[in-house]
N, C-alpha and C positions, 0 to 999 in steps of 0.2 A: 560529639559525632556519633558514636555508637556502632552497631552492627551494620555491615553492608552486605548486600546480596547481588550476585551477578545477574544481569538482565538476560533472559532467555533469548530474546530477539536480537540483542546486541551484546555478544559475549565479551567485548572489550570494555564494557561499562558496568558500574555497580550503583546501587541505590540504597539509601538508609531509610529507616522507618520515618524519619523526619522529612523525607522528600529531597534529600541532597543527592545529586547525581555526580559521579566522578568517573574519570578514566581509571582503569586498573593501572596502578603504578604512577598515577598522575594526580593533578589537583582537581578541585571541584569545578563543575561546569557553570557558566553563567546562566541564570534563570531569566527568562523573558516573560513579561506579563502582557496579555492581550487586553483590549479595552473591556472585555467581558469579565476580566479578573482571572481568566484561566492562566495557569502557570505552565510553561513548557520549556523544553531544552532541545538543542539540535544535536543529533547523534549521527555518526558515520558508520557504515557497514559495507565493506567491499568497495570502497570508493564512492558510495552514494550517500549523500547527506539528507536526512529527513528530520522533521520536528515531531516530537512526541509530548503529549499531555502528561504531566508528572502524576496526576491522579490515576491515570490508566497504568502507568509504569508501576506505581505502588500496588495497585490491585493485582497486576500480573505477578509481581514478586512476592507479596505477602498475603494475598487473598482479600476477600471481601471485608470491608470495614477499615482497611489500612489508610485510605485517603482521608476519611473523616477523623481518624485518630491523629493524623498529621495536621489537622485543621483545614483541610481542603474539601471541596464538594465531591461527594461520591459520584463516580461516572456511571452512566447507563451502559453496562457492559454488553447487553444484548445488542444495542445499537452499534457499539464499537466493533464487536465480532462480525456483525453483518457487513459493516463498511470494510473491514479487513478482508472478508471473503470476496468482495467485489474488486479489490485492487488488482490491477494487471489483467483483468479478464476482458476489457473492452475490445482489444484487438485479437487476442488469441481465441476468444469465444465467439467471434463473429462468424456467421454462416451465410451462405448464399440464400437469397430470398426465394428462389425458384426450386432449387434441388436440395438445399440443406448441407452442401459440402462446405468445409472450412475455407474461408477466403478473407482477404484484407479489404474487400470492396463490398458493395451492396449485392452484386451478383458475381459468380465465378466467371472466368474467361469463356468457358463453353456456353454458359447461358447468355452472356452478352452477345456472343456470336449468333446464337439462335434468335435473339430479339432483333438484331440488326439484319437478319436475313442471310447470313453467311452459312448457316447450318452448323450444328454442334460437332458433326463428324469431321468437318473440314477445318478444324481449329488450327492445325499445323500448316495448312496450305496458304494461309493468308497472314499478312503482317498484322500485328496488334493495332487496333484503332488508336492506341495511345502512342505508337511509334511515329516519329517525324522524319 
């Protein structure tokens, strides 16, 4: 078995240099293999379950070269970090096409009113076009 280190992103789990992942105080997790040969495990954090590539977990815990030392393909960490930075930004990072204010839609409510001819200043005087 060997030395285990706690995963930074998932503090309830540990990983060994051989790529074995376990719960703290529990047993080893089952490893799944994709058709591409990538090995991954499912981890839970705050009630949310996600899958993680074991090679990426090894590099996060032990540094560069840890995946190849365990007999796995070394991940492209630049690509992994770029993908991690995009997670969760699709909705929170969306802004109005016209004015640039944060919105969950293509345009904010005021700009939609202006496009439809209601006038942006009278936004509170009319019901939303989405109300039935």
